[in-house]
C-alpha positions, 0 to 999 in steps of 0.5 A: 604614556605607552603600555606594552604587553611585555614582561621582565622575567628577570634581569636581562630576560623578557617575555615579549608580546605575550597573550598569556599576560593579556588573559591574566589582566583582562580575562575577568571583570575584576582583574580588568577593572583593576588594570584600568585603575592602575593605568589611570593612576599611573597616567595621572601621577605622571601628568601625561596627556594620554595613554597609548595601548600597544597590546600585541600578539592577540592574533586570531583569539576572538575570545581575547579580542572581545575582552580587549574591545571591552577593555578599551571601551571601559578604559576610554570612559575612565580616561575621558573622565580624567581628561586623558586621551586614549590611543590604541595600536592595532594589528593590520587584521584586528577588524576581522576579529572584533568590533572595536569601540568608538572613542579611542584614536586607532593606529594600524601597524602596516608592516611585518609582511616580511621580516624575522618570520619570513624570507626576503621582501619588503615590510609592506606591498601594495596588495598587503596595504590595500587589504589593510586599508579596506579592512580598517575602514570599518574602524570608528573615527579616522584611523591612522596608518603606521609604517616601519622604516628601514629594513632587513638583510637576509642571509642564506641559512641565518636569521635576517639582520634588521637595518635602519635606513642609514645602515642600509645606505651605508651598506649599499655605498660599501658595496658600490651597487645601485639598488632597484626600486620594487614596483609592487612595494616602492621599497629598495632591494639588491642582492650581493655576495659576501664570504661565499653567501648570498644576501638579499637587502630590502629597505624603505626610504622616504620615497617608499614611505611617500608611495605608501602614504599616497596609496593610503590617501586614495582610500581616504586616510589622512594621518600617519605614524612612523616606527621608528625614529632614528637612523633615517635620512631626514632630508630624504623624508622632508623631500618626499614624505611631507610635500 
C-alpha cells in the first residue's frame, strides 16, 4: 500500500506533494499517532503485506525532517507488531537533513536532475548519481536506488513534454535521426527543428539504466527500483539491465 502526500481539493483539482499536509499530520505527537493508527488500520483491513511511504517535497525543512524521522521510527514499530513491512521513498539528499531510523527499507529517487523545472538534460548523470550514492551510504540497512525511465522533449519557450521510452523512440523514428549517447549520463539525446522551433530530446533506454546500475554496484548497492512501468522496451531492458 503506497501513501503519498497529495490532497484532492475538489473534483479534478489536486494539491500534490504538499509539506503543509505533512506538518498537519506529523507536527505534534497526537496527530502523528492518529495518522500512524489510521495507516495501520487501513493496511490491516486491506490485507496488504506492507506500507510504502512516499512523502515528498520536505526539501530543506530540517524541523519537518526530524518529525518525519520520528514518524518512520514509530510507524515501523507499529507495522512490525502487525507483521507488516515498511518502505520509505526518499529524495536523493535526505541524509543531509536527518538521521533516519533503522528498520524501514529505504529507496532513493535517483532522478529529477533535469525535468519540468529546468532546461534540457538527462534525468540523472554520473556526477549527480555518484553524489547520491555517497550520501546514502549513511542510511541504515541496504538502501535501494530508484531510477526513472523515459525522458523529456524540450521546446524553446514552452514547458517540456514528458515521454516514455516508447514514445521517444517513435519520435526518433519519425524524424529519421540517430540519437547520440551522452557519455556523462548514458542517456540518448538529439536536437531537431519543428515548426520553426528547436527541440531537445533526452531519454533513457535499457542501456542507460544498465550504466546507472553499474555505477551503483561500484558503490556497493545491489537493489534497484524503476519508475515507472509501461511505455518501455522490455526486450531492451532484458538484454541490458538484467544480465
